[in-house]
SEVO-256766 format. One record per residue: residue number from 1; residue in three letters; x negated, y negated, z negated of N, C-alpha, C in turn. Coordinates in Angstrom, 1 decimal. Layout:
<torzas>
<torza><num>NUM</num><residu>ALA</residu><n_px>X</n_px><n_py>Y</n_py><n_pz>Z</n_pz><ca_px>X</ca_px><ca_py>Y</ca_py><ca_pz>Z</ca_pz><c_px>X</c_px><c_py>Y</c_py><c_pz>Z</c_pz></torza>
...
</torzas>
This chain:
<torzas>
<torza><num>1</num><residu>MET</residu><n_px>-50.1</n_px><n_py>26.1</n_py><n_pz>92.4</n_pz><ca_px>-49.7</ca_px><ca_py>28.1</ca_py><ca_pz>92.0</ca_pz><c_px>-51.1</c_px><c_py>28.2</c_py><c_pz>91.1</c_pz></torza>
<torza><num>2</num><residu>THR</residu><n_px>-50.6</n_px><n_py>28.5</n_py><n_pz>90.0</n_pz><ca_px>-51.6</ca_px><ca_py>28.5</ca_py><ca_pz>88.6</ca_pz><c_px>-52.0</c_px><c_py>30.4</c_py><c_pz>88.6</c_pz></torza>
<torza><num>3</num><residu>LYS</residu><n_px>-53.0</n_px><n_py>30.4</n_py><n_pz>88.1</n_pz><ca_px>-53.3</ca_px><ca_py>32.0</ca_py><ca_pz>87.9</ca_pz><c_px>-53.7</c_px><c_py>32.2</c_py><c_pz>86.5</c_pz></torza>
<torza><num>4</num><residu>LEU</residu><n_px>-53.4</n_px><n_py>33.2</n_py><n_pz>85.8</n_pz><ca_px>-54.0</ca_px><ca_py>33.1</ca_py><ca_pz>84.6</ca_pz><c_px>-53.8</c_px><c_py>34.7</c_py><c_pz>84.2</c_pz></torza>
<torza><num>5</num><residu>GLU</residu><n_px>-55.4</n_px><n_py>35.5</n_py><n_pz>83.8</n_pz><ca_px>-54.8</ca_px><ca_py>36.5</ca_py><ca_pz>83.2</ca_pz><c_px>-55.2</c_px><c_py>36.7</c_py><c_pz>82.0</c_pz></torza>
<torza><num>6</num><residu>PHE</residu><n_px>-54.8</n_px><n_py>38.0</n_py><n_pz>81.3</n_pz><ca_px>-54.6</ca_px><ca_py>38.0</ca_py><ca_pz>80.4</ca_pz><c_px>-54.3</c_px><c_py>39.5</c_py><c_pz>79.8</c_pz></torza>
<torza><num>7</num><residu>VAL</residu><n_px>-54.5</n_px><n_py>39.8</n_py><n_pz>78.6</n_pz><ca_px>-55.1</ca_px><ca_py>41.5</ca_py><ca_pz>77.9</ca_pz><c_px>-53.8</c_px><c_py>41.9</c_py><c_pz>77.2</c_pz></torza>
<torza><num>8</num><residu>ALA</residu><n_px>-53.1</n_px><n_py>42.9</n_py><n_pz>77.3</n_pz><ca_px>-52.5</ca_px><ca_py>43.7</ca_py><ca_pz>76.6</ca_pz><c_px>-53.0</c_px><c_py>45.0</c_py><c_pz>76.0</c_pz></torza>
<torza><num>9</num><residu>GLU</residu><n_px>-53.1</n_px><n_py>45.0</n_py><n_pz>74.8</n_pz><ca_px>-54.2</ca_px><ca_py>46.5</ca_py><ca_pz>74.7</ca_pz><c_px>-53.2</c_px><c_py>46.7</c_py><c_pz>73.0</c_pz></torza>
<torza><num>10</num><residu>GLY</residu><n_px>-53.3</n_px><n_py>48.1</n_py><n_pz>73.0</n_pz><ca_px>-53.1</ca_px><ca_py>48.6</ca_py><ca_pz>71.7</ca_pz><c_px>-53.8</c_px><c_py>49.4</c_py><c_pz>70.6</c_pz></torza>
<torza><num>11</num><residu>GLU</residu><n_px>-53.4</n_px><n_py>50.8</n_py><n_pz>70.2</n_pz><ca_px>-53.5</ca_px><ca_py>51.8</ca_py><ca_pz>69.7</ca_pz><c_px>-54.5</c_px><c_py>52.7</c_py><c_pz>70.8</c_pz></torza>
<torza><num>12</num><residu>HIS</residu><n_px>-53.3</n_px><n_py>53.0</n_py><n_pz>71.7</n_pz><ca_px>-53.6</ca_px><ca_py>53.7</ca_py><ca_pz>72.8</ca_pz><c_px>-53.7</c_px><c_py>53.3</c_py><c_pz>74.4</c_pz></torza>
<torza><num>13</num><residu>PHE</residu><n_px>-53.4</n_px><n_py>52.0</n_py><n_pz>74.1</n_pz><ca_px>-53.5</ca_px><ca_py>51.5</ca_py><ca_pz>76.2</ca_pz><c_px>-54.3</c_px><c_py>50.3</c_py><c_pz>76.3</c_pz></torza>
<torza><num>14</num><residu>PHE</residu><n_px>-54.5</n_px><n_py>50.0</n_py><n_pz>77.3</n_pz><ca_px>-55.2</ca_px><ca_py>48.6</ca_py><ca_pz>77.5</ca_pz><c_px>-55.0</c_px><c_py>48.6</c_py><c_pz>79.0</c_pz></torza>
<torza><num>15</num><residu>MET</residu><n_px>-54.4</n_px><n_py>47.1</n_py><n_pz>79.3</n_pz><ca_px>-53.8</ca_px><ca_py>46.5</ca_py><ca_pz>80.4</ca_pz><c_px>-54.1</c_px><c_py>45.5</c_py><c_pz>80.8</c_pz></torza>
<torza><num>16</num><residu>LYS</residu><n_px>-54.5</n_px><n_py>45.3</n_py><n_pz>81.9</n_pz><ca_px>-54.9</ca_px><ca_py>43.9</ca_py><ca_pz>82.9</ca_pz><c_px>-54.2</c_px><c_py>42.8</c_py><c_pz>83.5</c_pz></torza>
<torza><num>17</num><residu>PHE</residu><n_px>-53.7</n_px><n_py>42.4</n_py><n_pz>82.9</n_pz><ca_px>-52.0</ca_px><ca_py>41.5</ca_py><ca_pz>83.9</ca_pz><c_px>-52.9</c_px><c_py>40.1</c_py><c_pz>84.1</c_pz></torza>
<torza><num>18</num><residu>THR</residu><n_px>-52.4</n_px><n_py>39.4</n_py><n_pz>85.4</n_pz><ca_px>-53.1</ca_px><ca_py>38.6</ca_py><ca_pz>86.2</ca_pz><c_px>-51.6</c_px><c_py>38.0</c_py><c_pz>86.5</c_pz></torza>
<torza><num>19</num><residu>ALA</residu><n_px>-51.1</n_px><n_py>36.6</n_py><n_pz>85.6</n_pz><ca_px>-49.4</ca_px><ca_py>35.8</ca_py><ca_pz>86.0</ca_pz><c_px>-49.9</c_px><c_py>34.8</c_py><c_pz>86.6</c_pz></torza>
<torza><num>20</num><residu>VAL</residu><n_px>-48.8</n_px><n_py>34.9</n_py><n_pz>87.6</n_pz><ca_px>-48.9</ca_px><ca_py>33.6</ca_py><ca_pz>88.5</ca_pz><c_px>-47.8</c_px><c_py>32.7</c_py><c_pz>88.2</c_pz></torza>
<torza><num>21</num><residu>TYR</residu><n_px>-47.9</n_px><n_py>31.4</n_py><n_pz>88.2</n_pz><ca_px>-47.2</ca_px><ca_py>30.3</ca_py><ca_pz>88.1</ca_pz><c_px>-47.0</c_px><c_py>29.1</c_py><c_pz>89.0</c_pz></torza>
<torza><num>22</num><residu>LYS</residu><n_px>-45.7</n_px><n_py>29.7</n_py><n_pz>89.6</n_pz><ca_px>-45.6</ca_px><ca_py>28.6</ca_py><ca_pz>91.3</ca_pz><c_px>-44.5</c_px><c_py>27.5</c_py><c_pz>90.9</c_pz></torza>
<torza><num>23</num><residu>PRO</residu><n_px>-45.1</n_px><n_py>25.7</n_py><n_pz>90.9</n_pz><ca_px>-43.7</ca_px><ca_py>24.7</ca_py><ca_pz>90.7</ca_pz><c_px>-42.3</c_px><c_py>25.4</c_py><c_pz>91.6</c_pz></torza>
<torza><num>24</num><residu>ALA</residu><n_px>-41.1</n_px><n_py>25.7</n_py><n_pz>90.7</n_pz><ca_px>-39.7</ca_px><ca_py>25.7</ca_py><ca_pz>91.7</ca_pz><c_px>-39.5</c_px><c_py>24.8</c_py><c_pz>92.6</c_pz></torza>
<torza><num>25</num><residu>PRO</residu><n_px>-38.8</n_px><n_py>24.7</n_py><n_pz>94.0</n_pz><ca_px>-38.2</ca_px><ca_py>23.7</ca_py><ca_pz>94.8</ca_pz><c_px>-37.4</c_px><c_py>22.7</c_py><c_pz>93.6</c_pz></torza>
<torza><num>26</num><residu>GLU</residu><n_px>-36.6</n_px><n_py>23.9</n_py><n_pz>93.0</n_pz><ca_px>-35.2</ca_px><ca_py>23.2</ca_py><ca_pz>92.4</ca_pz><c_px>-35.9</c_px><c_py>22.2</c_py><c_pz>91.6</c_pz></torza>
<torza><num>27</num><residu>GLY</residu><n_px>-36.9</n_px><n_py>22.5</n_py><n_pz>90.8</n_pz><ca_px>-37.6</ca_px><ca_py>22.3</ca_py><ca_pz>89.6</ca_pz><c_px>-38.1</c_px><c_py>23.3</c_py><c_pz>88.5</c_pz></torza>
<torza><num>28</num><residu>GLY</residu><n_px>-38.7</n_px><n_py>23.0</n_py><n_pz>87.8</n_pz><ca_px>-39.6</ca_px><ca_py>23.8</ca_py><ca_pz>86.8</ca_pz><c_px>-40.1</c_px><c_py>25.1</c_py><c_pz>87.8</c_pz></torza>
<torza><num>29</num><residu>PHE</residu><n_px>-40.0</n_px><n_py>25.9</n_py><n_pz>86.8</n_pz><ca_px>-41.9</ca_px><ca_py>27.1</ca_py><ca_pz>86.8</ca_pz><c_px>-41.0</c_px><c_py>28.5</c_py><c_pz>87.3</c_pz></torza>
<torza><num>30</num><residu>VAL</residu><n_px>-41.7</n_px><n_py>29.2</n_py><n_pz>88.4</n_pz><ca_px>-41.5</ca_px><ca_py>30.6</ca_py><ca_pz>88.7</ca_pz><c_px>-42.8</c_px><c_py>31.5</c_py><c_pz>88.1</c_pz></torza>
<torza><num>31</num><residu>ALA</residu><n_px>-42.5</n_px><n_py>32.3</n_py><n_pz>87.3</n_pz><ca_px>-43.9</ca_px><ca_py>33.2</ca_py><ca_pz>86.8</ca_pz><c_px>-43.4</c_px><c_py>34.5</c_py><c_pz>87.3</c_pz></torza>
<torza><num>32</num><residu>TRP</residu><n_px>-44.5</n_px><n_py>35.2</n_py><n_pz>87.2</n_pz><ca_px>-44.5</ca_px><ca_py>36.6</ca_py><ca_pz>87.8</ca_pz><c_px>-45.9</c_px><c_py>37.2</c_py><c_pz>87.0</c_pz></torza>
<torza><num>33</num><residu>LEU</residu><n_px>-46.0</n_px><n_py>38.3</n_py><n_pz>87.0</n_pz><ca_px>-47.3</ca_px><ca_py>39.2</ca_py><ca_pz>87.0</ca_pz><c_px>-47.7</c_px><c_py>40.0</c_py><c_pz>88.5</c_pz></torza>
<torza><num>34</num><residu>GLU</residu><n_px>-49.0</n_px><n_py>40.0</n_py><n_pz>89.4</n_pz><ca_px>-48.8</ca_px><ca_py>40.1</ca_py><ca_pz>90.0</ca_pz><c_px>-49.1</c_px><c_py>41.7</c_py><c_pz>90.1</c_pz></torza>
<torza><num>35</num><residu>GLU</residu><n_px>-48.9</n_px><n_py>42.9</n_py><n_pz>89.0</n_pz><ca_px>-49.2</ca_px><ca_py>43.8</ca_py><ca_pz>88.8</ca_pz><c_px>-47.3</c_px><c_py>44.3</c_py><c_pz>88.9</c_pz></torza>
<torza><num>36</num><residu>MET</residu><n_px>-46.6</n_px><n_py>43.3</n_py><n_pz>88.8</n_pz><ca_px>-45.3</ca_px><ca_py>43.6</ca_py><ca_pz>88.4</ca_pz><c_px>-44.7</c_px><c_py>43.0</c_py><c_pz>89.1</c_pz></torza>
<torza><num>37</num><residu>PRO</residu><n_px>-44.6</n_px><n_py>42.7</n_py><n_pz>90.8</n_pz><ca_px>-43.9</ca_px><ca_py>41.5</ca_py><ca_pz>91.6</ca_pz><c_px>-42.5</c_px><c_py>41.6</c_py><c_pz>91.9</c_pz></torza>
<torza><num>38</num><residu>ASN</residu><n_px>-41.8</n_px><n_py>42.4</n_py><n_pz>91.5</n_pz><ca_px>-40.3</ca_px><ca_py>42.0</ca_py><ca_pz>90.8</ca_pz><c_px>-40.1</c_px><c_py>41.7</c_py><c_pz>89.8</c_pz></torza>
<torza><num>39</num><residu>LEU</residu><n_px>-40.7</n_px><n_py>41.6</n_py><n_pz>89.2</n_pz><ca_px>-40.1</ca_px><ca_py>41.0</ca_py><ca_pz>87.3</ca_pz><c_px>-41.0</c_px><c_py>39.7</c_py><c_pz>87.2</c_pz></torza>
<torza><num>40</num><residu>GLN</residu><n_px>-39.6</n_px><n_py>38.7</n_py><n_pz>87.6</n_pz><ca_px>-39.7</ca_px><ca_py>37.2</ca_py><ca_pz>87.5</ca_pz><c_px>-39.5</c_px><c_py>36.3</c_py><c_pz>86.3</c_pz></torza>
<torza><num>41</num><residu>THR</residu><n_px>-39.3</n_px><n_py>35.4</n_py><n_pz>86.1</n_pz><ca_px>-39.1</ca_px><ca_py>34.6</ca_py><ca_pz>85.0</ca_pz><c_px>-39.3</c_px><c_py>33.0</c_py><c_pz>85.7</c_pz></torza>
<torza><num>42</num><residu>GLN</residu><n_px>-37.8</n_px><n_py>32.2</n_py><n_pz>85.1</n_pz><ca_px>-38.0</ca_px><ca_py>31.2</ca_py><ca_pz>85.7</ca_pz><c_px>-37.4</c_px><c_py>30.1</c_py><c_pz>84.2</c_pz></torza>
<torza><num>43</num><residu>ASP</residu><n_px>-38.7</n_px><n_py>29.1</n_py><n_pz>84.1</n_pz><ca_px>-38.2</ca_px><ca_py>28.4</ca_py><ca_pz>83.0</ca_pz><c_px>-38.6</c_px><c_py>26.8</c_py><c_pz>83.4</c_pz></torza>
<torza><num>44</num><residu>GLU</residu><n_px>-38.1</n_px><n_py>25.5</n_py><n_pz>82.9</n_pz><ca_px>-38.1</ca_px><ca_py>24.0</ca_py><ca_pz>82.4</ca_pz><c_px>-39.4</c_px><c_py>24.2</c_py><c_pz>82.9</c_pz></torza>
<torza><num>45</num><residu>THR</residu><n_px>-40.4</n_px><n_py>24.5</n_py><n_pz>82.0</n_pz><ca_px>-42.1</ca_px><ca_py>23.9</ca_py><ca_pz>81.5</ca_pz><c_px>-42.5</c_px><c_py>25.1</c_py><c_pz>81.9</c_pz></torza>
<torza><num>46</num><residu>MET</residu><n_px>-44.1</n_px><n_py>25.0</n_py><n_pz>82.6</n_pz><ca_px>-44.9</ca_px><ca_py>26.0</ca_py><ca_pz>82.5</ca_pz><c_px>-45.1</c_px><c_py>26.4</c_py><c_pz>81.2</c_pz></torza>
<torza><num>47</num><residu>ALA</residu><n_px>-45.5</n_px><n_py>25.8</n_py><n_pz>80.5</n_pz><ca_px>-45.5</ca_px><ca_py>26.5</ca_py><ca_pz>79.1</ca_pz><c_px>-44.5</c_px><c_py>27.6</c_py><c_pz>78.6</c_pz></torza>
<torza><num>48</num><residu>GLU</residu><n_px>-43.1</n_px><n_py>27.6</n_py><n_pz>79.2</n_pz><ca_px>-42.1</ca_px><ca_py>28.2</ca_py><ca_pz>78.8</ca_pz><c_px>-42.1</c_px><c_py>29.4</c_py><c_pz>79.5</c_pz></torza>
<torza><num>49</num><residu>ALA</residu><n_px>-42.9</n_px><n_py>29.2</n_py><n_pz>80.5</n_pz><ca_px>-43.0</ca_px><ca_py>30.3</ca_py><ca_pz>81.5</ca_pz><c_px>-44.1</c_px><c_py>31.1</c_py><c_pz>81.1</c_pz></torza>
<torza><num>50</num><residu>LYS</residu><n_px>-44.9</n_px><n_py>30.8</n_py><n_pz>80.4</n_pz><ca_px>-45.8</ca_px><ca_py>31.5</ca_py><ca_pz>80.0</ca_pz><c_px>-45.5</c_px><c_py>32.3</c_py><c_pz>78.3</c_pz></torza>
<torza><num>51</num><residu>ASN</residu><n_px>-45.0</n_px><n_py>31.6</n_py><n_pz>77.5</n_pz><ca_px>-44.3</ca_px><ca_py>32.2</ca_py><ca_pz>76.5</ca_pz><c_px>-43.3</c_px><c_py>33.9</c_py><c_pz>76.9</c_pz></torza>
<torza><num>52</num><residu>GLU</residu><n_px>-42.9</n_px><n_py>33.5</n_py><n_pz>78.2</n_pz><ca_px>-41.8</ca_px><ca_py>34.9</ca_py><ca_pz>78.9</ca_pz><c_px>-43.0</c_px><c_py>35.8</c_py><c_pz>79.0</c_pz></torza>
<torza><num>53</num><residu>ASN</residu><n_px>-44.3</n_px><n_py>35.3</n_py><n_pz>79.5</n_pz><ca_px>-45.4</ca_px><ca_py>36.7</ca_py><ca_pz>79.9</ca_pz><c_px>-46.0</c_px><c_py>37.1</c_py><c_pz>79.1</c_pz></torza>
<torza><num>54</num><residu>ASP</residu><n_px>-45.9</n_px><n_py>35.8</n_py><n_pz>78.7</n_pz><ca_px>-47.4</ca_px><ca_py>36.2</ca_py><ca_pz>77.0</ca_pz><c_px>-46.6</c_px><c_py>37.8</c_py><c_pz>76.2</c_pz></torza>
<torza><num>55</num><residu>PRO</residu><n_px>-47.8</n_px><n_py>38.9</n_py><n_pz>76.0</n_pz><ca_px>-46.9</ca_px><ca_py>39.9</ca_py><ca_pz>75.4</ca_pz><c_px>-47.2</c_px><c_py>39.9</c_py><c_pz>74.1</c_pz></torza>
<torza><num>56</num><residu>HIS</residu><n_px>-47.7</n_px><n_py>38.7</n_py><n_pz>73.5</n_pz><ca_px>-48.6</ca_px><ca_py>38.4</ca_py><ca_pz>72.3</ca_pz><c_px>-47.2</c_px><c_py>37.8</c_py><c_pz>71.3</c_pz></torza>
<torza><num>57</num><residu>THR</residu><n_px>-46.0</n_px><n_py>37.1</n_py><n_pz>71.8</n_pz><ca_px>-45.4</ca_px><ca_py>36.1</ca_py><ca_pz>71.5</ca_pz><c_px>-44.0</c_px><c_py>36.7</c_py><c_pz>71.1</c_pz></torza>
</torzas>
């Protein structure tokens, strides 16, 4: 399991998130934000999962 912190900020807000990436038993990676555990994504590679969680992409 890998954890990465990132910040989303705008003119009127600042939020800090921790993204969690875990290898899925069937292959690929499951990713979610610790602050929003019910919001998940699954992708073939960790790089694809990171793109799903990054608010800047």
